[in-house]
KEDO-740177 format. One record per residue (C-alpha): z, y, x; residue in one letter. Coordinates in steps of 0.05 Angstrom, whole numbers, plus 32768, in hexadecimal, padded with zeros to 4 digits. Layout:
# residues N
ZYXa;...
# end
This chain:
# residues 427
8C89883A711Cm;8CAE885A7156s;8CE788897146e;8CCC88BE7176r;8CD68904715Be;8C96892E715Cv;8C9D89787169v;8C6F89B4716Ei;8C7189D571B2a;8C338A0171B2g;8C078A267180t;8BC58A4A7183g;8BA08A757150l;8B5D8A997152t;8B4E8AB4710Ct;8B358AF270E8p;8B7D8B0A70E9l;8B838B097135g;8B6E8AEA7176k;8BB08AC77184n;8BF08AB17162v;8C148AF3716Ee;8BDE8B1C714De;8BD98AEC7113n;8C238AEE7105l;8C228B3A710Ag;8BEB8B3D70D6g;8C108B0B70AAl;8C508B3570ACn;8C288B75709Ea;8C058B537063m;8BC18B617080k;8B818B3B7072t;8B4B8B2870A3g;8B188B26706Ai;8AE78B5F7070a;8AA48B777056h;8A6A8B697086s;8A2B8B8B706Cp;89EE8B5D706Ca;89B08B737047a;89988B2B703Ch;89D88B177017l;89F18B2C6FD3p;8A2C8B5C6FDAd;8A618B2A6FC3f;8A4A8AF96FFAl;8A548B2F702Fq;8AA08B25702Fy;8ABD8AF47060s;8AF48AE77092g;8AD08AF370D4k;8AF18AF07118v;8AE58B33713Bt;8B088B24717Dd;8B198AE671A5f;8B2E8AD671ECe;8B0D8AA17216l;8B358A877252p;8B238AA07296q;8B0E8A7672D2n;8AF08A3B72ADi;8ADC8A0472DDd;8A938A0F72F0p;8A8789C572E1k;8A9989D37298l;8A788A177290q;8A3589F77283g;8A5289CE724Aq;8A6D8A0C7229m;8A268A207215k;8A2989E871E1f;8A658A0671BEl;8A4F8A2A7180n;8A788A637163r;8AA88A38713Bg;8AB58A0A7176a;8AC18A4671A2t;8AF78A607173l;8B178A1B7173g;8B168A1B71BFf;8B398A5F71C2c;8B708A467194a;8B788A0671BCs;8B7D8A2B71FDf;8BB58A5771E1e;8BDB8A1971C9a;8BDB89F8720Ev;8BD48A307240s;8C1E8A3D724Fr;8C2B89F27257f;8BF489E6728Bh;8C2289D072C4e;8C4E89A67296k;8C1289837277i;8BFB896F72BCq;8C3B894572C1g;8C23891A7286v;8BF288E27294e;8BAD88F67278p;8BAB88B47251f;8BEB88C9722Er;8BCC890A7215r;8BAD890471CFa;8B78893271B2l;8B618938716Ay;8B2E896D7156v;8B1B897D710Ea;8ADB89A37100s;8ACD89C170BDg;8A9589E870DFd;8A538A0070C3f;8A3F8A3070FBt;89FD8A0E7108k;89E989F870C3i;89A58A1670B5g;89658A2670DAy;896B8A7070E9e;89618A607133f;89198A4D7121m;89098A8F70FFh;88ED8AB5713Cp;88BE8A7C714Da;88A78A717105i;889B8ABB70FDk;88708ABD713Bd;88498A7F7128g;88368A9370E1t;880A8AC770C0d;882F8AE97088d;88538AA7707Dw;88148A8A705Eq;87F58A627097s;880B8A4670D9i;87EC8A51711Dd;88048A12713Fr;87F68A2A7185a;881D8A69717Br;88558A437158l;88598A127193n;885C8A4A71C6s;88908A70719Ea;88B98A317195g;88BC8A2671E0l;88CF8A6E71EFn;88F88A8671B4k;89208A49719Dv;89618A3771C0n;895489F271DEp;899D89E071D1f;899B89EE7186f;89A589A57173l;89DF899B71A4l;8A0189DA7189e;8A0489BA7144s;8A2B897C7159l;8A71897B713Ds;8A91895A7179n;8A7C898E71ADn;8AC189AE71AFl;8AE2896A71B4f;8AB7895771EFs;8AC189997213f;8B0B899F7203l;8B1C89587219s;8AFD8968725Da;8B1D89AD7261y;8B6589977253v;8B5C894F726Be;8B798930722Df;8B6088E97235m;8B8E88C17208g;8B8688B071BDp;8B5188DE71A0n;8B1A88EB716Ft;8AEF89227151s;8AEF892B7106l;8ABA894F70DDa;8AC9895E7094s;8AE389937065l;8B2B89A07052s;8B5B897C705Ep;8B39896C70A0n;8B6A899470CAg;8BA4896F70A8g;8B83892D70BBn;8B8089427104a;8BC989577102l;8BDD891370E4e;8BB788ED711Bl;8BD889187151a;8C1C890E7132y;8C1488C2712Cr;8BFA88BB7173s;8C3E88D5718Ci;8C6888B57156k;8C4A88707166q;8C54887B71B2n;8C0A887B71C1k;8C0E88C171E0a;8C4288F171FAd;8C1E893271E9i;8BE8893F71B6a;8BBB897A71A4l;8BA58982715Ca;8B6C89B47153v;8B4889CE7115g;8B0E89FE7115y;8ADA8A1570E4g;8AA48A4870D4n;8A8F8A4F708Cw;8A718A95708Fi;8A288A8970A4t;89F38A927070e;89E28A4C705Ai;8A2A8A347052p;8A398A73702Ai;89FF8A666FFBy;8A138A1D6FF4e;8A5B8A2E6FE4l;8A448A626FB2e;8A178A2D6F93g;8A548A026F88l;8A758A3C6F63g;8AB38A3E6F8Fi;8AAA8A826FB0l;8AC98AC26F95s;8A9A8AF76F79k;8AC38B296FA1c;8AC98B5C6F69r;8B098B756F8As;8AEA8B7B6FCFg;8B168B627008i;8B4E8B546FD5s;8B248B226FAEs;8B438AE26FC8y;8B7B8AD76F95k;8B988A916F99p;8BC38A7D6F5Df;8BB58ABF6F39d;8B9D8ABA6EF1r;8B608AE46F04n;8B4B8ABA6F41r;8B028AA86F46d;8AF98A826F88g;8B058A8B6FD2f;8AE88AB5700Av;8ACE8A8D7045p;8AE58A99708Cg;8AE38A7E70D3e;8B168A6E7108g;8B3B8A3D7133g;8B838A227134a;8BA889F27161a;8BEC89CF7168l;8C0789AE71A6l;8C3689767194l;8C67894E71BFt;8CAA892A71B9t;8CEF894A71B6t;8D01892A71F8d;8CC48945721Ci;8CCE898B71FEa;8D15898A7219k;8CFC8972725Cq;8CC989AB725Ew;8CFF89DD7249g;8CD489F97211v;8CE68A1271CCe;8CD889E27194v;8CB28A09715Fl;8CB889D4712Ag;8CC18989711Ek;8C8D896370F7i;8CB2893870C6r;8C76891670A7g;8C2D891B7095v;8C0C88F6705Ae;8BC788F0703Dn;8BB288DD6FF6c;8B7388DB6FCBv;8B7188EB6F81e;8B3188DB6F5Df;8B1689076F26s;8AF088F26EE8s;8AC0892A6EF9q;8AA7890B6F3Ag;8AB2893E6F71l;8ADB896A6F42g;8B2589776F4Bv;8B5689436F32a;8B8889576EFDe;8BC289586F2Fk;8B9E89556F71v;8BDA89596FA0i;8C14893D6F77r;8C1488F76F94r;8C0B89146FDAn;8C4989406FD3i;8C7389076FB7v;8C5B88DB6FF0s;8C6D890A7028v;8CB1891C7009l;8CC288D27003k;8CA888C27048g;8CD188F8706At;8D1088F2703Fg;8D09893C7031c;8D2089566FEDg;8D0989916FC4i;8D4989B66FD6d;8D3789B17020d;8CF689D77019l;8CF58A20702Da;8CAF8A287011c;8C6F8A056FFCi;8C2B8A1A7018i;8BF589FD6FEBp;8BAB89FB6FFBh;8B9C8A366FCDg;8B518A336FC6s;8B528A6A6F92g;8B258A436F63t;8B378A3D6F1Al;8B3B89F16F18k;8B5489E76F5Fg;8B908A156F5Bd;8BA189FD6F16r;8BA289B56F2Es;8BCD89C66F6Ae;8BFF89EE6F42l;8C0589B76F0Er;8C1489866F46s;8C4989B46F64i;8C6989C56F21a;8C6D897B6F0Fd;8C90896A6F50v;8CC089A56F4El;8CD4899A6F06g;8D0E89C86EF3d;8D0E89E36F3Ar;8CCD8A096F2Fk;8CED8A4F6F35p;8D138A3D6F75d;8CDF8A2B6FAAi;8CB18A636FC4p;8C678A546FC3i;8C348A7B6FECc;8BE98A796FF4g;8BD48A8E703Bl;8B888A8B703Ck;8B7F8AD37023p;8B988AE97068y;8B5D8AC8708Ct;8B2C8AAE705Ag;8B228A637052h;8B168A497099m;8B0D8A007089g;8B3189D170B9a;8B4F8A0D70DEa;8B758A23709Fs;8B9A89E1709Ad;8BB989EA70DFi;8BC08A3670DDa;8BEB8A31709Fe;8C1C8A0470C4v;8C238A3B70F9v;8C2F8A6E70C2f;8C618A4170A0g;8C8A8A3970E0i;8C8D8A8570E6h;8CA28A8C709Da;8CDC8A5B709Fv;8CF48A7370E3k;8CF98ABA70C7n;8D128AA57082k;8CD98ACC7061a;8CA08AAB703Cv;8C5F8AD47043p;8C438AF77007a;8C088AD86FE2t;8BD78B116FEBl;8BB48B2B6FADn;8BDF8B026F7Ef;8BF58B276F3Fh;8C038AF66F06e;8BFE8AAB6EFDa;8BE38A886EC0e;8C198A7E6E8Bk;8C1D8A346E9Be;8C368A456EE1f;8C5F8A836ED3s;8CA08A606EE9e;8C858A516F2Fl;8C9E8A7F6F66r;8C5F8AA26F7Fi;8C618AEA6F95s;8C348B206FB4n;8C708B366FDDs;8C968B0F7014p;8CCD8AE36FF7q;8D0F8ACF7017p;8D198A857021c;8D4D8A537037g;8D468A0C704Eg;8D2A89F47090g;8CEC89CE7079f;8CA889E3705Ef;8C7089BC703Dl;8C2789CE704Ds;8BEF89AE7024i;8BA489AB7028s;8B72898A6FFAy;8B2689846FF8g;8AE9896F6FD1v;8AF089286FB8g;8B3B892D6FACg;8B54891F6FF2q;8B9489437005s;8BC089487042s;8C0789637047s;8C39896E707Fv;8C83897D707Fi;8C9D89A570BAv;8CE589B370CBe;8CF589F670ECv;8D3A8A02710As;
# end
């Protein structure tokens, strides 16, 4: 593998915490949450809490040739586009100096915006009599006039990839991924390796997701992994002994990667250096349940691969699903790796700031980690009060924590035991 050093030059965030990186970091520093109560008569009260984006900025002057394609971007994809635009916008002229075939693009979609058939409701309502019988002529007429003809296209997970590749003209190594966590971490690894292996000179890694529409919410609740929201907007409590699941969210996040040499040539600030990304799978005896130590081997692997030691870490950012078994498995993994250094390395769960945004959370937490190490202050784990006795030695706090070291470890894991971790150096 080439010895090219991979650095982060640009970042973009569109989340419930803010419409850009600046607003997100301001909310993080102020210990705000983007989780809110959105009244909906058709949902139980505890399912009315979510991390919903209230404001986002689309770029101006989109080429008319591409405007027609934008109609196929559903809400989740639109949020991913906004984050991507922020990550590349100030480098437009510099990017033009890179051959399109040396520009890599990897887009991860943990998106459920168009799962369901609510778009058919107006037509079905018009074509039935008290939901007992169907008037086929009326149904056919209503279907032609009241159903969006692009509904199927809006549900495709590669719409953002298709549109974004044309918009930014990234025509090198590429793919579109569609999965759950750690999907964003997978996109980041592919982007990183495309540069490391000298297949590209710049790469854009994008994660986006929308988990707040009705059917996904009911499905997640059916799996028993959502919080009952007994504490309102403060209910997402990763690592706390009283945690009971997560609160879903939506958003987009993006990282623009390049080499150290190109960053110097461009005269831009290097936000962080990616030292390594690793993936592992741990199987559980309970099928799709959480393995006993779901991320332990992944942490050991990335530490070994990067030559980074425990003492080098300023902080660890685990996945923090807030579920009883998931958090317990993560913390056991971390405690086992840290050994007698458990009280020394700050640990923070960041999803309570935005809600769980699927693939977007994986990449957003890298942006937050860069900010934390640069400012020598690890963000508070919102809503955390007390850990289970087994994990009482771990350094988790509901207040910001000072930190040293120039590296941080960010981890994501998902259903089936897959995990992804990245170590980033911040100078």
